[in-house]
A tleap script that builds the chain and sets N, CA, C and O, in Angstrom:
source leaprc.protein.ff14SB
mol = sequence {
  NMET ARG ASN VAL LYS TYR ARG VAL ALA LEU
  GLU VAL LEU ALA TYR HIE SER VAL CYS ASN
  LYS ASP GLU VAL ASN LYS LEU LYS SER VAL
  LYS LEU ARG ASP ARG ILE VAL GLU LEU GLU
  THR PHE ASP PHE ASN GLY MET LYS LEU SER
  GLU LEU GLU LYS PRO LEU TYR ALA VAL TYR
  MET PHE LYS SER LEU PHE ASP GLY VAL ILE
  ARG TYR ASP TYR ASP ASP LEU VAL ARG PHE
  VAL LEU THR VAL ARG LYS ASN TYR ARG ARG
  VAL ALA TYR HIE ASN TRP ALA HIE GLY TRP
  SER VAL ALA HIE ALA MET PHE VAL LEU LEU
  LYS ILE THR THR ILE PHE SER PRO LYS GLU
  VAL CCYS
}
set mol.1.N position { 178.056 -127.260 155.828 }
set mol.1.CA position { 176.847 -127.962 156.192 }
set mol.1.C position { 175.597 -127.195 155.756 }
set mol.1.O position { 174.625 -127.792 155.293 }
set mol.2.N position { 175.631 -125.862 155.909 }
set mol.2.CA position { 174.492 -125.048 155.524 }
set mol.2.C position { 174.237 -125.158 154.018 }
set mol.2.O position { 173.088 -125.190 153.576 }
set mol.3.N position { 175.310 -125.216 153.243 }
set mol.3.CA position { 175.192 -125.332 151.787 }
set mol.3.C position { 174.502 -126.636 151.391 }
set mol.3.O position { 173.694 -126.653 150.462 }
set mol.4.N position { 174.812 -127.717 152.082 }
set mol.4.CA position { 174.198 -129.018 151.802 }
set mol.4.C position { 172.704 -128.965 152.111 }
set mol.4.O position { 171.894 -129.441 151.315 }
set mol.5.N position { 172.330 -128.395 153.253 }
set mol.5.CA position { 170.913 -128.267 153.609 }
set mol.5.C position { 170.168 -127.428 152.575 }
set mol.5.O position { 169.040 -127.743 152.194 }
set mol.6.N position { 170.810 -126.370 152.135 }
set mol.6.CA position { 170.217 -125.483 151.129 }
set mol.6.C position { 169.965 -126.241 149.825 }
set mol.6.O position { 168.891 -126.124 149.235 }
set mol.7.N position { 170.950 -127.014 149.377 }
set mol.7.CA position { 170.794 -127.788 148.136 }
set mol.7.C position { 169.704 -128.840 148.265 }
set mol.7.O position { 168.932 -129.044 147.329 }
set mol.8.N position { 169.629 -129.503 149.399 }
set mol.8.CA position { 168.580 -130.503 149.632 }
set mol.8.C position { 167.209 -129.828 149.605 }
set mol.8.O position { 166.273 -130.348 148.997 }
set mol.9.N position { 167.090 -128.681 150.256 }
set mol.9.CA position { 165.817 -127.950 150.266 }
set mol.9.C position { 165.416 -127.552 148.848 }
set mol.9.O position { 164.244 -127.656 148.485 }
set mol.10.N position { 166.367 -127.103 148.054 }
set mol.10.CA position { 166.080 -126.740 146.662 }
set mol.10.C position { 165.645 -127.951 145.844 }
set mol.10.O position { 164.732 -127.855 145.024 }
set mol.11.N position { 166.293 -129.079 146.064 }
set mol.11.CA position { 165.907 -130.305 145.355 }
set mol.11.C position { 164.484 -130.725 145.700 }
set mol.11.O position { 163.716 -131.111 144.820 }
set mol.12.N position { 164.138 -130.651 146.970 }
set mol.12.CA position { 162.785 -131.013 147.405 }
set mol.12.C position { 161.774 -130.063 146.784 }
set mol.12.O position { 160.735 -130.495 146.285 }
set mol.13.N position { 162.074 -128.781 146.812 }
set mol.13.CA position { 161.185 -127.780 146.228 }
set mol.13.C position { 161.025 -128.006 144.727 }
set mol.13.O position { 159.909 -127.951 144.212 }
set mol.14.N position { 162.111 -128.255 144.031 }
set mol.14.CA position { 162.056 -128.494 142.587 }
set mol.14.C position { 161.242 -129.744 142.276 }
set mol.14.O position { 160.480 -129.769 141.311 }
set mol.15.N position { 161.404 -130.778 143.093 }
set mol.15.CA position { 160.659 -132.019 142.872 }
set mol.15.C position { 159.158 -131.772 142.949 }
set mol.15.O position { 158.394 -132.307 142.146 }
set mol.16.N position { 158.743 -130.971 143.904 }
set mol.16.CA position { 157.313 -130.732 144.109 }
set mol.16.C position { 156.744 -129.683 143.162 }
set mol.16.O position { 155.524 -129.541 143.076 }
set mol.17.N position { 157.590 -128.947 142.451 }
set mol.17.CA position { 157.081 -127.911 141.559 }
set mol.17.C position { 157.052 -128.353 140.099 }
set mol.17.O position { 156.648 -127.578 139.231 }
set mol.18.N position { 157.469 -129.577 139.817 }
set mol.18.CA position { 157.487 -130.099 138.447 }
set mol.18.C position { 156.390 -131.151 138.317 }
set mol.18.O position { 156.140 -131.923 139.243 }
set mol.19.N position { 155.739 -131.169 137.157 }
set mol.19.CA position { 154.686 -132.166 136.941 }
set mol.19.C position { 155.289 -133.574 136.984 }
set mol.19.O position { 156.493 -133.750 136.796 }
set mol.20.N position { 154.449 -134.556 137.230 }
set mol.20.CA position { 154.969 -135.921 137.298 }
set mol.20.C position { 154.791 -136.654 135.966 }
set mol.20.O position { 154.067 -136.198 135.082 }
set mol.21.N position { 155.458 -137.787 135.845 }
set mol.21.CA position { 155.457 -138.550 134.590 }
set mol.21.C position { 154.074 -139.049 134.219 }
set mol.21.O position { 153.738 -139.119 133.037 }
set mol.22.N position { 153.270 -139.397 135.212 }
set mol.22.CA position { 151.909 -139.875 134.922 }
set mol.22.C position { 151.079 -138.800 134.237 }
set mol.22.O position { 150.325 -139.085 133.307 }
set mol.23.N position { 151.222 -137.550 134.705 }
set mol.23.CA position { 150.501 -136.442 134.073 }
set mol.23.C position { 150.947 -136.267 132.623 }
set mol.23.O position { 150.126 -136.072 131.727 }
set mol.24.N position { 152.255 -136.340 132.409 }
set mol.24.CA position { 152.804 -136.195 131.055 }
set mol.24.C position { 152.278 -137.306 130.160 }
set mol.24.O position { 151.808 -137.043 129.053 }
set mol.25.N position { 152.354 -138.541 130.628 }
set mol.25.CA position { 151.893 -139.678 129.821 }
set mol.25.C position { 150.403 -139.606 129.535 }
set mol.25.O position { 149.961 -139.953 128.439 }
set mol.26.N position { 149.628 -139.159 130.513 }
set mol.26.CA position { 148.182 -139.039 130.315 }
set mol.26.C position { 147.870 -138.018 129.225 }
set mol.26.O position { 147.037 -138.271 128.355 }
set mol.27.N position { 148.535 -136.867 129.268 }
set mol.27.CA position { 148.290 -135.836 128.254 }
set mol.27.C position { 148.779 -136.290 126.882 }
set mol.27.O position { 148.121 -136.046 125.871 }
set mol.28.N position { 149.930 -136.949 126.852 }
set mol.28.CA position { 150.469 -137.417 125.569 }
set mol.28.C position { 149.619 -138.514 124.951 }
set mol.28.O position { 149.656 -138.711 123.736 }
set mol.29.N position { 148.859 -139.227 125.763 }
set mol.29.CA position { 148.042 -140.323 125.236 }
set mol.29.C position { 146.781 -139.822 124.527 }
set mol.29.O position { 146.124 -140.578 123.812 }
set mol.30.N position { 146.450 -138.555 124.728 }
set mol.30.CA position { 145.263 -137.984 124.092 }
set mol.30.C position { 145.639 -137.483 122.701 }
set mol.30.O position { 146.597 -136.727 122.541 }
set mol.31.N position { 144.884 -137.906 121.712 }
set mol.31.CA position { 145.141 -137.499 120.322 }
set mol.31.C position { 144.751 -136.037 120.156 }
set mol.31.O position { 143.622 -135.648 120.452 }
set mol.32.N position { 145.682 -135.245 119.686 }
set mol.32.CA position { 145.451 -133.832 119.427 }
set mol.32.C position { 144.956 -133.668 117.996 }
set mol.32.O position { 145.593 -134.142 117.055 }
set mol.33.N position { 143.826 -133.000 117.835 }
set mol.33.CA position { 143.300 -132.784 116.483 }
set mol.33.C position { 144.268 -131.931 115.676 }
set mol.33.O position { 145.008 -131.124 116.237 }
set mol.34.N position { 144.259 -132.113 114.357 }
set mol.34.CA position { 145.130 -131.323 113.488 }
set mol.34.C position { 144.774 -129.841 113.536 }
set mol.34.O position { 145.651 -128.979 113.488 }
set mol.35.N position { 143.482 -129.557 113.630 }
set mol.35.CA position { 143.042 -128.161 113.687 }
set mol.35.C position { 141.836 -128.057 114.607 }
set mol.35.O position { 140.893 -128.844 114.512 }
set mol.36.N position { 141.881 -127.088 115.487 }
set mol.36.CA position { 140.772 -126.816 116.396 }
set mol.36.C position { 140.257 -125.425 116.035 }
set mol.36.O position { 140.620 -124.430 116.661 }
set mol.37.N position { 139.413 -125.378 115.024 }
set mol.37.CA position { 138.953 -124.114 114.444 }
set mol.37.C position { 138.274 -123.231 115.488 }
set mol.37.O position { 138.505 -122.022 115.525 }
set mol.38.N position { 137.442 -123.827 116.330 }
set mol.38.CA position { 136.702 -123.036 117.310 }
set mol.38.C position { 137.619 -122.329 118.309 }
set mol.38.O position { 137.227 -121.330 118.912 }
set mol.39.N position { 138.829 -122.840 118.485 }
set mol.39.CA position { 139.789 -122.232 119.401 }
set mol.39.C position { 140.384 -120.954 118.817 }
set mol.39.O position { 140.920 -120.123 119.550 }
set mol.40.N position { 140.290 -120.799 117.513 }
set mol.40.CA position { 140.925 -119.679 116.826 }
set mol.40.C position { 140.026 -118.448 116.755 }
set mol.40.O position { 140.136 -117.658 115.818 }
set mol.41.N position { 139.141 -118.277 117.732 }
set mol.41.CA position { 138.272 -117.097 117.800 }
set mol.41.C position { 138.284 -116.553 119.223 }
set mol.41.O position { 138.533 -117.284 120.182 }
set mol.42.N position { 138.011 -115.262 119.341 }
set mol.42.CA position { 137.911 -114.657 120.666 }
set mol.42.C position { 136.660 -115.127 121.398 }
set mol.42.O position { 136.565 -114.982 122.617 }
set mol.43.N position { 135.703 -115.686 120.669 }
set mol.43.CA position { 134.450 -116.146 121.274 }
set mol.43.C position { 134.591 -117.476 122.010 }
set mol.43.O position { 133.682 -117.875 122.738 }
set mol.44.N position { 135.705 -118.158 121.833 }
set mol.44.CA position { 135.883 -119.467 122.462 }
set mol.44.C position { 135.839 -119.324 123.980 }
set mol.44.O position { 136.471 -118.429 124.541 }
set mol.45.N position { 135.101 -120.195 124.636 }
set mol.45.CA position { 134.965 -120.156 126.090 }
set mol.45.C position { 135.823 -121.247 126.730 }
set mol.45.O position { 135.409 -122.403 126.830 }
set mol.46.N position { 137.013 -120.863 127.157 }
set mol.46.CA position { 137.930 -121.808 127.788 }
set mol.46.C position { 137.464 -122.307 129.143 }
set mol.46.O position { 137.971 -123.311 129.645 }
set mol.47.N position { 136.499 -121.611 129.740 }
set mol.47.CA position { 135.988 -122.034 131.047 }
set mol.47.C position { 135.230 -123.356 130.955 }
set mol.47.O position { 135.028 -124.029 131.965 }
set mol.48.N position { 134.817 -123.723 129.763 }
set mol.48.CA position { 134.079 -124.977 129.585 }
set mol.48.C position { 135.004 -126.183 129.404 }
set mol.48.O position { 134.543 -127.323 129.363 }
set mol.49.N position { 136.305 -125.925 129.295 }
set mol.49.CA position { 137.257 -127.014 129.087 }
set mol.49.C position { 137.514 -127.764 130.391 }
set mol.49.O position { 137.473 -127.186 131.477 }
set mol.50.N position { 137.777 -129.047 130.262 }
set mol.50.CA position { 138.131 -129.859 131.428 }
set mol.50.C position { 139.577 -129.586 131.826 }
set mol.50.O position { 140.311 -128.913 131.103 }
set mol.51.N position { 139.974 -130.104 132.960 }
set mol.51.CA position { 141.355 -129.934 133.417 }
set mol.51.C position { 142.352 -130.643 132.506 }
set mol.51.O position { 143.528 -130.278 132.490 }
set mol.52.N position { 141.923 -131.625 131.762 }
set mol.52.CA position { 142.800 -132.281 130.789 }
set mol.52.C position { 142.836 -131.492 129.482 }
set mol.52.O position { 143.878 -131.412 128.832 }
set mol.53.N position { 141.709 -130.915 129.101 }
set mol.53.CA position { 141.643 -130.203 127.820 }
set mol.53.C position { 142.440 -128.902 127.826 }
set mol.53.O position { 143.040 -128.552 126.809 }
set mol.54.N position { 142.462 -128.182 128.935 }
set mol.54.CA position { 143.181 -126.900 128.960 }
set mol.54.C position { 144.659 -127.059 128.606 }
set mol.54.O position { 145.138 -126.359 127.714 }
set mol.55.N position { 145.400 -127.947 129.266 }
set mol.55.CA position { 146.802 -128.093 128.862 }
set mol.55.C position { 146.941 -128.653 127.448 }
set mol.55.O position { 147.874 -128.297 126.729 }
set mol.56.N position { 146.025 -129.521 127.051 }
set mol.56.CA position { 146.067 -130.068 125.696 }
set mol.56.C position { 145.882 -128.953 124.668 }
set mol.56.O position { 146.593 -128.906 123.665 }
set mol.57.N position { 144.942 -128.069 124.915 }
set mol.57.CA position { 144.700 -126.952 124.004 }
set mol.57.C position { 145.851 -125.943 124.057 }
set mol.57.O position { 146.141 -125.291 123.054 }
set mol.58.N position { 146.505 -125.808 125.205 }
set mol.58.CA position { 147.681 -124.940 125.294 }
set mol.58.C position { 148.801 -125.490 124.412 }
set mol.58.O position { 149.485 -124.730 123.726 }
set mol.59.N position { 148.986 -126.800 124.431 }
set mol.59.CA position { 149.974 -127.441 123.555 }
set mol.59.C position { 149.590 -127.204 122.098 }
set mol.59.O position { 150.451 -126.896 121.274 }
set mol.60.N position { 148.309 -127.345 121.774 }
set mol.60.CA position { 147.841 -127.099 120.407 }
set mol.60.C position { 148.168 -125.665 119.979 }
set mol.60.O position { 148.646 -125.447 118.866 }
set mol.61.N position { 147.916 -124.692 120.853 }
set mol.61.CA position { 148.173 -123.296 120.489 }
set mol.61.C position { 149.646 -123.093 120.149 }
set mol.61.O position { 149.979 -122.432 119.166 }
set mol.62.N position { 150.522 -123.666 120.969 }
set mol.62.CA position { 151.954 -123.540 120.704 }
set mol.62.C position { 152.309 -124.182 119.369 }
set mol.62.O position { 152.991 -123.580 118.540 }
set mol.63.N position { 151.839 -125.414 119.171 }
set mol.63.CA position { 152.144 -126.131 117.932 }
set mol.63.C position { 151.600 -125.378 116.718 }
set mol.63.O position { 152.268 -125.294 115.688 }
set mol.64.N position { 150.412 -124.841 116.835 }
set mol.64.CA position { 149.788 -124.133 115.731 }
set mol.64.C position { 150.592 -122.903 115.320 }
set mol.64.O position { 150.673 -122.574 114.136 }
set mol.65.N position { 151.175 -122.238 116.285 }
set mol.65.CA position { 151.959 -121.037 115.989 }
set mol.65.C position { 153.391 -121.341 115.561 }
set mol.65.O position { 153.955 -120.623 114.736 }
set mol.66.N position { 153.983 -122.399 116.113 }
set mol.66.CA position { 155.422 -122.557 115.968 }
set mol.66.C position { 155.907 -123.820 115.261 }
set mol.66.O position { 157.104 -123.938 114.998 }
set mol.67.N position { 155.021 -124.772 114.943 }
set mol.67.CA position { 155.469 -125.953 114.191 }
set mol.67.C position { 156.077 -125.518 112.860 }
set mol.67.O position { 155.473 -124.747 112.114 }
set mol.68.N position { 157.263 -126.012 112.576 }
set mol.68.CA position { 157.944 -125.676 111.338 }
set mol.68.C position { 158.651 -124.335 111.381 }
set mol.68.O position { 159.340 -123.963 110.431 }
set mol.69.N position { 158.486 -123.610 112.472 }
set mol.69.CA position { 159.110 -122.297 112.604 }
set mol.69.C position { 160.302 -122.376 113.552 }
set mol.69.O position { 161.378 -121.851 113.264 }
set mol.70.N position { 160.091 -123.036 114.680 }
set mol.70.CA position { 161.184 -123.244 115.629 }
set mol.70.C position { 161.236 -124.720 116.009 }
set mol.70.O position { 160.234 -125.431 115.935 }
set mol.71.N position { 162.413 -125.162 116.414 }
set mol.71.CA position { 162.553 -126.557 116.855 }
set mol.71.C position { 162.275 -126.643 118.346 }
set mol.71.O position { 162.697 -125.785 119.122 }
set mol.72.N position { 161.571 -127.677 118.729 }
set mol.72.CA position { 161.300 -127.918 120.142 }
set mol.72.C position { 161.016 -129.397 120.323 }
set mol.72.O position { 160.672 -130.100 119.372 }
set mol.73.N position { 161.163 -129.852 121.538 }
set mol.73.CA position { 160.880 -131.237 121.873 }
set mol.73.C position { 159.448 -131.315 122.412 }
set mol.73.O position { 159.101 -130.603 123.354 }
set mol.74.N position { 158.624 -132.170 121.821 }
set mol.74.CA position { 157.217 -132.269 122.207 }
set mol.74.C position { 157.063 -132.647 123.681 }
set mol.74.O position { 156.222 -132.082 124.380 }
set mol.75.N position { 157.861 -133.590 124.153 }
set mol.75.CA position { 157.790 -133.994 125.564 }
set mol.75.C position { 158.115 -132.821 126.491 }
set mol.75.O position { 157.471 -132.641 127.524 }
set mol.76.N position { 159.119 -132.025 126.112 }
set mol.76.CA position { 159.471 -130.850 126.915 }
set mol.76.C position { 158.328 -129.842 126.932 }
set mol.76.O position { 158.046 -129.232 127.964 }
set mol.77.N position { 157.675 -129.670 125.792 }
set mol.77.CA position { 156.541 -128.752 125.711 }
set mol.77.C position { 155.412 -129.210 126.632 }
set mol.77.O position { 154.848 -128.404 127.372 }
set mol.78.N position { 155.087 -130.482 126.590 }
set mol.78.CA position { 154.025 -131.028 127.446 }
set mol.78.C position { 154.398 -130.855 128.916 }
set mol.78.O position { 153.571 -130.424 129.720 }
set mol.79.N position { 155.639 -131.188 129.268 }
set mol.79.CA position { 156.095 -131.030 130.657 }
set mol.79.C position { 156.023 -129.564 131.093 }
set mol.79.O position { 155.608 -129.258 132.210 }
set mol.80.N position { 156.432 -128.669 130.197 }
set mol.80.CA position { 156.409 -127.241 130.513 }
set mol.80.C position { 154.986 -126.770 130.811 }
set mol.80.O position { 154.743 -126.115 131.824 }
set mol.81.N position { 154.051 -127.106 129.925 }
set mol.81.CA position { 152.657 -126.674 130.110 }
set mol.81.C position { 152.090 -127.229 131.419 }
set mol.81.O position { 151.443 -126.505 132.175 }
set mol.82.N position { 152.332 -128.498 131.679 }
set mol.82.CA position { 151.809 -129.109 132.907 }
set mol.82.C position { 152.472 -128.539 134.162 }
set mol.82.O position { 151.827 -128.416 135.204 }
set mol.83.N position { 153.747 -128.194 134.066 }
set mol.83.CA position { 154.448 -127.592 135.196 }
set mol.83.C position { 153.930 -126.183 135.458 }
set mol.83.O position { 153.772 -125.782 136.611 }
set mol.84.N position { 153.667 -125.433 134.394 }
set mol.84.CA position { 153.073 -124.102 134.563 }
set mol.84.C position { 151.728 -124.235 135.270 }
set mol.84.O position { 151.445 -123.499 136.215 }
set mol.85.N position { 150.902 -125.173 134.813 }
set mol.85.CA position { 149.597 -125.385 135.453 }
set mol.85.C position { 149.760 -125.717 136.935 }
set mol.85.O position { 149.043 -125.184 137.782 }
set mol.86.N position { 150.700 -126.595 137.236 }
set mol.86.CA position { 150.898 -127.040 138.621 }
set mol.86.C position { 151.325 -125.895 139.533 }
set mol.86.O position { 150.979 -125.877 140.714 }
set mol.87.N position { 152.072 -124.946 138.991 }
set mol.87.CA position { 152.634 -123.888 139.825 }
set mol.87.C position { 151.754 -122.652 139.960 }
set mol.87.O position { 152.101 -121.727 140.694 }
set mol.88.N position { 150.636 -122.623 139.271 }
set mol.88.CA position { 149.692 -121.532 139.513 }
set mol.88.C position { 149.068 -121.733 140.881 }
set mol.88.O position { 148.770 -122.858 141.282 }
set mol.89.N position { 148.875 -120.643 141.585 }
set mol.89.CA position { 148.243 -120.720 142.906 }
set mol.89.C position { 146.740 -120.889 142.746 }
set mol.89.O position { 146.165 -120.464 141.744 }
set mol.90.N position { 146.121 -121.496 143.711 }
set mol.90.CA position { 144.663 -121.679 143.706 }
set mol.90.C position { 144.021 -120.485 144.416 }
set mol.90.O position { 143.583 -120.570 145.563 }
set mol.91.N position { 143.986 -119.375 143.686 }
set mol.91.CA position { 143.357 -118.152 144.191 }
set mol.91.C position { 142.240 -117.760 143.235 }
set mol.91.O position { 142.098 -118.346 142.162 }
set mol.92.N position { 141.457 -116.777 143.625 }
set mol.92.CA position { 140.260 -116.434 142.848 }
set mol.92.C position { 140.568 -115.906 141.452 }
set mol.92.O position { 139.809 -116.184 140.523 }
set mol.93.N position { 141.651 -115.157 141.270 }
set mol.93.CA position { 141.826 -114.525 139.964 }
set mol.93.C position { 143.088 -114.946 139.218 }
set mol.93.O position { 142.983 -115.488 138.118 }
set mol.94.N position { 144.256 -114.721 139.765 }
set mol.94.CA position { 145.486 -115.076 139.048 }
set mol.94.C position { 145.766 -116.560 139.232 }
set mol.94.O position { 146.605 -116.962 140.038 }
set mol.95.N position { 145.049 -117.350 138.470 }
set mol.95.CA position { 145.133 -118.800 138.575 }
set mol.95.C position { 145.335 -119.400 137.185 }
set mol.95.O position { 145.488 -118.669 136.207 }
set mol.96.N position { 145.336 -120.712 137.100 }
set mol.96.CA position { 145.567 -121.417 135.838 }
set mol.96.C position { 144.536 -121.020 134.782 }
set mol.96.O position { 144.897 -120.822 133.621 }
set mol.97.N position { 143.273 -120.899 135.157 }
set mol.97.CA position { 142.232 -120.533 134.187 }
set mol.97.C position { 142.496 -119.143 133.616 }
set mol.97.O position { 142.320 -118.920 132.418 }
set mol.98.N position { 142.915 -118.219 134.459 }
set mol.98.CA position { 143.226 -116.867 133.990 }
set mol.98.C position { 144.454 -116.882 133.077 }
set mol.98.O position { 144.446 -116.263 132.013 }
set mol.99.N position { 145.493 -117.581 133.489 }
set mol.99.CA position { 146.692 -117.673 132.653 }
set mol.99.C position { 146.389 -118.288 131.301 }
set mol.99.O position { 146.901 -117.836 130.277 }
set mol.100.N position { 145.553 -119.326 131.297 }
set mol.100.CA position { 145.166 -119.975 130.045 }
set mol.100.C position { 144.385 -119.005 129.167 }
set mol.100.O position { 144.593 -118.960 127.954 }
set mol.101.N position { 143.491 -118.230 129.768 }
set mol.101.CA position { 142.690 -117.268 129.003 }
set mol.101.C position { 143.560 -116.189 128.369 }
set mol.101.O position { 143.322 -115.790 127.229 }
set mol.102.N position { 144.562 -115.718 129.096 }
set mol.102.CA position { 145.489 -114.723 128.550 }
set mol.102.C position { 146.282 -115.329 127.391 }
set mol.102.O position { 146.457 -114.690 126.354 }
set mol.103.N position { 146.762 -116.564 127.569 }
set mol.103.CA position { 147.495 -117.243 126.489 }
set mol.103.C position { 146.597 -117.420 125.270 }
set mol.103.O position { 147.048 -117.245 124.138 }
set mol.104.N position { 145.340 -117.762 125.490 }
set mol.104.CA position { 144.398 -117.938 124.379 }
set mol.104.C position { 144.171 -116.618 123.648 }
set mol.104.O position { 144.148 -116.591 122.418 }
set mol.105.N position { 144.003 -115.529 124.385 }
set mol.105.CA position { 143.807 -114.223 123.747 }
set mol.105.C position { 145.007 -113.859 122.877 }
set mol.105.O position { 144.840 -113.363 121.763 }
set mol.106.N position { 146.209 -114.104 123.382 }
set mol.106.CA position { 147.416 -113.828 122.584 }
set mol.106.C position { 147.494 -114.752 121.377 }
set mol.106.O position { 147.884 -114.321 120.292 }
set mol.107.N position { 147.131 -116.004 121.552 }
set mol.107.CA position { 147.117 -116.953 120.442 }
set mol.107.C position { 146.220 -116.447 119.318 }
set mol.107.O position { 146.630 -116.420 118.158 }
set mol.108.N position { 145.004 -116.048 119.659 }
set mol.108.CA position { 144.066 -115.567 118.634 }
set mol.108.C position { 144.611 -114.303 117.987 }
set mol.108.O position { 144.543 -114.150 116.768 }
set mol.109.N position { 145.148 -113.403 118.787 }
set mol.109.CA position { 145.725 -112.168 118.266 }
set mol.109.C position { 146.837 -112.466 117.265 }
set mol.109.O position { 146.901 -111.851 116.201 }
set mol.110.N position { 147.700 -113.400 117.602 }
set mol.110.CA position { 148.811 -113.754 116.711 }
set mol.110.C position { 148.339 -114.553 115.502 }
set mol.110.O position { 148.917 -114.441 114.421 }
set mol.111.N position { 147.307 -115.347 115.677 }
set mol.111.CA position { 146.841 -116.256 114.628 }
set mol.111.C position { 146.011 -115.541 113.562 }
set mol.111.O position { 146.185 -115.811 112.373 }
set mol.112.N position { 145.117 -114.639 113.958 }
set mol.112.CA position { 144.161 -114.099 112.983 }
set mol.112.C position { 144.383 -112.638 112.620 }
set mol.112.O position { 143.639 -112.093 111.806 }
set mol.113.N position { 145.386 -111.993 113.201 }
set mol.113.CA position { 145.642 -110.601 112.842 }
set mol.113.C position { 147.041 -110.480 112.240 }
set mol.113.O position { 147.830 -111.425 112.260 }
set mol.114.N position { 147.321 -109.314 111.715 }
set mol.114.CA position { 148.663 -109.043 111.177 }
set mol.114.C position { 149.349 -107.956 112.003 }
set mol.114.O position { 150.219 -107.242 111.505 }
set mol.115.N position { 148.952 -107.841 113.256 }
set mol.115.CA position { 149.535 -106.830 114.137 }
set mol.115.C position { 151.031 -107.079 114.319 }
set mol.115.O position { 151.827 -106.140 114.331 }
set mol.116.N position { 151.402 -108.345 114.461 }
set mol.116.CA position { 152.800 -108.710 114.652 }
set mol.116.C position { 153.323 -109.426 113.418 }
set mol.116.O position { 152.623 -110.246 112.824 }
set mol.117.N position { 154.553 -109.114 113.037 }
set mol.117.CA position { 155.184 -109.812 111.918 }
set mol.117.C position { 155.646 -111.184 112.402 }
set mol.117.O position { 155.767 -111.406 113.607 }
set mol.118.N position { 155.906 -112.116 111.461 }
set mol.118.CA position { 156.415 -113.436 111.883 }
set mol.118.C position { 157.682 -113.348 112.739 }
set mol.118.O position { 157.863 -114.143 113.661 }
set mol.119.N position { 158.556 -112.385 112.438 }
set mol.119.CA position { 159.778 -112.236 113.236 }
set mol.119.C position { 159.462 -111.758 114.650 }
set mol.119.O position { 160.143 -112.139 115.602 }
set mol.120.N position { 158.439 -110.928 114.789 }
set mol.120.CA position { 158.057 -110.459 116.119 }
set mol.120.C position { 157.419 -111.574 116.938 }
set mol.120.O position { 157.547 -111.604 118.162 }
set mol.121.N position { 156.736 -112.482 116.266 }
set mol.121.CA position { 156.090 -113.597 116.958 }
set mol.121.C position { 157.141 -114.532 117.537 }
set mol.121.O position { 156.993 -115.014 118.660 }
set mol.122.N position { 158.196 -114.790 116.782 }
set mol.122.CA position { 159.238 -115.707 117.253 }
set mol.122.C position { 160.289 -114.957 118.007 }
set mol.122.O position { 161.252 -115.556 118.484 }
savepdb mol mol.pdb
quit
């Protein structure tokens, strides 16, 4: 009986920690530009992005680095980004905006420098 309660609790927790289909469809309905040049600099201010633009730009960063390099499912990528956003806590510092900023810094580092080889990136 305890095992059943445990599994039910895990299912409920998993349900609430994953983004919903409406969020996925909303993000997928937005046309992603082929190139977002301004994003490819350390000067880009991600704090000015809307709550819809941040995950969209996160998807762009992934696609920009890995399209044609590794195989992935676009829907899974969108769900992953939105689920990461959903699971960040609403605290002053270690939050979605901070996580996005760190991802952006790594994106620029990987995109415009030769510090890492292509094999190290993947």
